[in-house]
Every structure is written in structure tokens, then in C-alpha cells.
FIKOLLUM-49505 format. One record per residue (C-alpha): x, y, z. Coordinates in nm, 4 decimals, padded with zeros to 6 digits. Layout:
<vomis>
+----------+----------+----------+
:       px :       py :       pz :
+----------+----------+----------+
:        X :        Y :        Z :
...
+----------+----------+----------+
</vomis>
This chain:
<vomis>
+----------+----------+----------+
:       px :       py :       pz :
+----------+----------+----------+
:  02.3772 :  00.6807 :  00.7272 :
:  02.0876 :  00.7882 :  00.8744 :
:  01.9124 :  00.4315 :  01.0065 :
:  01.5369 :  00.4130 :  00.8982 :
:  01.3344 :  00.2717 :  01.2319 :
:  01.0628 :  00.0504 :  01.1230 :
:  00.6770 :  00.0551 :  01.2185 :
:  00.4926 : -00.2975 :  01.2015 :
:  00.0380 : -00.1350 :  01.2882 :
: -00.2497 : -00.4279 :  01.2017 :
: -00.6216 : -00.4394 :  01.2511 :
: -00.8045 : -00.7250 :  01.3410 :
: -01.1444 : -00.6400 :  01.2227 :
: -01.2991 : -00.4229 :  00.9656 :
: -01.5383 : -00.2632 :  01.2081 :
: -01.1844 : -00.0745 :  01.3848 :
: -01.1554 :  00.1072 :  01.0053 :
: -01.2306 :  00.4740 :  01.0216 :
: -01.3247 :  00.5452 :  00.7008 :
: -01.2805 :  00.8665 :  00.5103 :
: -01.4431 :  00.7941 :  00.1717 :
: -01.2698 :  00.8760 : -00.1803 :
: -01.3687 :  01.3101 : -00.2771 :
: -01.5467 :  01.2092 : -00.5791 :
: -01.2849 :  01.3179 : -00.8270 :
: -01.0475 :  01.0403 : -00.7797 :
: -01.1603 :  00.6716 : -00.9318 :
: -00.9988 :  00.3644 : -00.7930 :
: -00.9741 :  00.0798 : -00.9915 :
: -00.8025 : -00.2852 : -00.9179 :
: -00.5726 : -00.4083 : -01.2077 :
: -00.6557 : -00.6949 : -01.3290 :
: -00.4541 : -00.7916 : -01.5794 :
: -00.1200 : -00.8080 : -01.4224 :
:  00.1426 : -00.5715 : -01.5459 :
:  00.4454 : -00.6362 : -01.4787 :
:  00.5823 : -00.2478 : -01.6078 :
:  00.2932 : -00.1198 : -01.4479 :
:  00.3581 : -00.2091 : -01.1250 :
:  00.7735 : -00.1249 : -01.1441 :
:  00.6386 :  00.1817 : -01.2414 :
:  00.4705 :  00.2869 : -00.9989 :
:  00.7196 :  00.1378 : -00.7389 :
:  00.9532 :  00.3602 : -00.9244 :
:  00.7106 :  00.6619 : -00.9550 :
:  00.6102 :  00.6889 : -00.5915 :
:  00.8582 :  00.4789 : -00.3907 :
:  01.1979 :  00.6698 : -00.5192 :
:  01.1482 :  00.9723 : -00.2992 :
:  01.1041 :  00.7796 : -00.0267 :
:  01.3565 :  00.5517 : -00.0832 :
:  01.1846 :  00.2583 : -00.1551 :
:  01.5070 :  00.0830 : -00.2941 :
:  01.4814 : -00.3000 : -00.2516 :
:  01.3221 : -00.3787 : -00.5488 :
:  01.5255 : -00.1487 : -00.7518 :
:  01.7969 : -00.3605 : -00.9281 :
:  01.4774 : -00.6288 : -00.9910 :
:  01.4991 : -00.7960 : -01.3455 :
:  01.2414 : -00.7732 : -01.5907 :
:  01.1363 : -01.2133 : -01.5039 :
:  01.1328 : -01.1766 : -01.1394 :
:  00.9095 : -00.7995 : -01.1495 :
:  00.7036 : -01.0559 : -01.4402 :
:  00.6934 : -01.3379 : -01.1473 :
:  00.6015 : -01.1172 : -00.9057 :
:  00.2547 : -00.9916 : -01.0445 :
:  00.1414 : -01.2819 : -01.1906 :
:  00.1132 : -01.4397 : -00.8198 :
: -00.2678 : -01.5486 : -00.7555 :
: -00.1563 : -01.3980 : -00.3365 :
: -00.1481 : -01.0313 : -00.5454 :
: -00.3875 : -00.7788 : -00.6091 :
: -00.2807 : -00.4157 : -00.7488 :
: -00.5368 : -00.0662 : -00.7808 :
: -00.5029 :  00.2501 : -00.8945 :
: -00.6059 :  00.5448 : -00.7652 :
: -00.7775 :  00.8019 : -01.1020 :
: -00.8064 :  01.1559 : -01.1681 :
: -00.9715 :  01.2136 : -01.4900 :
: -00.7356 :  00.9875 : -01.6439 :
: -00.4088 :  01.1092 : -01.4514 :
: -00.2417 :  00.8123 : -01.2034 :
: -00.3054 :  00.9710 : -00.8447 :
: -00.1449 :  00.6898 : -00.7022 :
: -00.1378 :  00.2911 : -00.6341 :
: -00.1562 :  00.0311 : -00.3516 :
: -00.0738 : -00.3302 : -00.3492 :
: -00.2964 : -00.5725 : -00.1292 :
: -00.0535 : -00.9772 : -00.0840 :
: -00.2520 : -01.1859 :  00.1075 :
: -00.0799 : -01.4706 :  00.3030 :
: -00.1950 : -01.8239 :  00.3145 :
: -00.3112 : -01.7803 :  00.6893 :
: -00.5564 : -01.5188 :  00.5839 :
: -00.3103 : -01.2556 :  00.6283 :
: -00.3049 : -00.9084 :  00.4398 :
: -00.0491 : -00.7220 :  00.3878 :
: -00.1008 : -00.2976 :  00.2087 :
:  00.2581 : -00.4131 :  00.0886 :
:  00.2904 : -00.0933 : -00.1147 :
:  00.0969 :  00.2604 : -00.0671 :
:  00.1475 :  00.5829 : -00.1965 :
:  00.0972 :  00.8410 : -00.4475 :
:  00.2629 :  01.0391 : -00.7460 :
:  00.4355 :  01.3127 : -00.6562 :
:  00.2064 :  01.5470 : -00.7951 :
: -00.0483 :  01.3945 : -00.5172 :
:  00.1111 :  01.4746 : -00.1881 :
: -00.0259 :  01.6840 :  00.0844 :
: -00.3789 :  01.6972 : -00.1120 :
: -00.5817 :  01.5552 :  00.0161 :
: -00.6400 :  01.1696 :  00.0016 :
: -00.3939 :  00.9471 :  00.1288 :
: -00.6566 :  00.9016 :  00.4239 :
: -00.9186 :  00.8218 :  00.2140 :
: -00.6922 :  00.5762 : -00.0676 :
: -00.5630 :  00.3976 :  00.2397 :
: -00.9384 :  00.3681 :  00.3988 :
: -01.0550 :  00.2277 :  00.0865 :
: -00.7092 : -00.0062 :  00.0198 :
: -00.8368 : -00.1445 :  00.3463 :
: -01.1588 : -00.1942 :  00.3124 :
: -00.9970 : -00.3841 : -00.0126 :
: -00.8479 : -00.5965 :  00.2309 :
: -01.1175 : -00.6863 :  00.4177 :
: -01.2910 : -00.7682 :  00.1743 :
: -01.0184 : -01.0211 :  00.0271 :
: -01.1650 : -01.2615 :  00.3315 :
: -00.8343 : -01.1469 :  00.5542 :
: -00.8230 : -01.2301 :  00.9010 :
: -00.6010 : -00.9694 :  00.9345 :
: -00.4780 : -00.6821 :  00.7627 :
: -00.0971 : -00.4843 :  00.8675 :
:  00.0743 : -00.2687 :  00.7068 :
:  00.4834 : -00.1386 :  00.7634 :
:  00.6056 :  00.2392 :  00.7389 :
:  00.9638 :  00.4085 :  00.8320 :
:  01.1184 :  00.6992 :  00.9177 :
:  01.1849 :  00.7391 :  00.5202 :
:  00.8798 :  00.7700 :  00.4432 :
:  00.6060 :  01.0884 :  00.4398 :
:  00.6164 :  01.2643 :  00.7830 :
:  00.2252 :  01.1968 :  00.8407 :
:  00.2997 :  00.7997 :  00.7863 :
:  00.2711 :  00.6075 :  01.0861 :
: -00.0270 :  00.8776 :  01.2248 :
: -00.2407 :  00.8121 :  00.8833 :
: -00.2128 :  00.4771 :  00.9208 :
: -00.3110 :  00.5035 :  01.3494 :
: -00.5958 :  00.8055 :  01.2190 :
: -00.7720 :  00.5268 :  00.9784 :
: -00.7454 :  00.2157 :  01.3140 :
: -00.4302 :  00.0457 :  01.2084 :
: -00.2613 :  00.0125 :  01.5911 :
:  00.1304 : -00.0613 :  01.6346 :
:  00.2469 : -00.3771 :  01.7355 :
:  00.6149 : -00.5734 :  01.7496 :
:  00.6777 : -00.8083 :  01.4907 :
:  00.7835 : -01.2292 :  01.6331 :
:  01.1035 : -01.2102 :  01.4093 :
:  01.2065 : -01.6036 :  01.3110 :
:  01.5491 : -01.6475 :  01.3519 :
+----------+----------+----------+
</vomis>
């Protein structure tokens, strides 16, 4: 079994963000009304190629509870009504905002939008009055993911693990 190394990255100021703007054809909109089935679909559609498995066995009720939290926000990236990707932001009680899920639909990978969508996601995190924005990735994610985070201004760090 291949091990997946996890990388943790953080940004401590909005000024550190190296912005790449969205192309004119890509529209990003927040999902204001929580929809558990939408989040579940996006998690599976975006995450399956990258072995996202931690939520695969969740029941409808668990998904519903997950998306109805006040500290979770979801956005969709769209091209003329087609879903290109999505991201979820989760705010901690301490004021940190994690880009908890971020990715593109398989049809939109390698079309040059990941950096722009990540910039947009990071801007939204800072606008949520974040003290720090952070994200994690791993070896199973797209090979360009870690470099994308670094190019946008995120720095690697070692998390303090409790226990």
C-alpha cells in the first residue's frame, strides 16, 4: 500500500496572496442554501480521482449536519451552467479559515483555472475575517497542487499534533 504524505500550508496575511484572476468565462457563486446532496456529489465527483475517501461512507443525515453548520461555506465554479469545480471553507472558533475541500471536475483539469480558483477561494477566506488561512494536500492529489499553493503565497508548516 502506497503512503500518502500530507503537506500543511498556511498564509498569515491577505497581502501574501499572489492573485491570479478568474478567466471571463468562469463564474464563481456561493451556495447560500445548504444542500447536502450537492456537497456529497461534488466531494465524490472531484475527489474520486484523488482518493478522497474520508466521507464516502457518510449517511444523508451526517452530510446534512455537516453542510448546515454556520462555520462552513461552499462555492461552485461554473462555465455557462456547467460545474467546473468547487471549494469549501471552514472557519474555526479561533478565526482560522481552512480551504477544506478544493478541486476541479475532471473535464476542467489542466485548463488553466486552478490557480485562479484558488486565488478566489483564498480571497473569500480572508473576507471571512480570517486570522490565518490554511490548507492541506497530499501525494495523491494532482501533481501540480502543492506547487499551486506555494505560487499563490502559502508556506509549508508542520502542524502541532495533539494526543
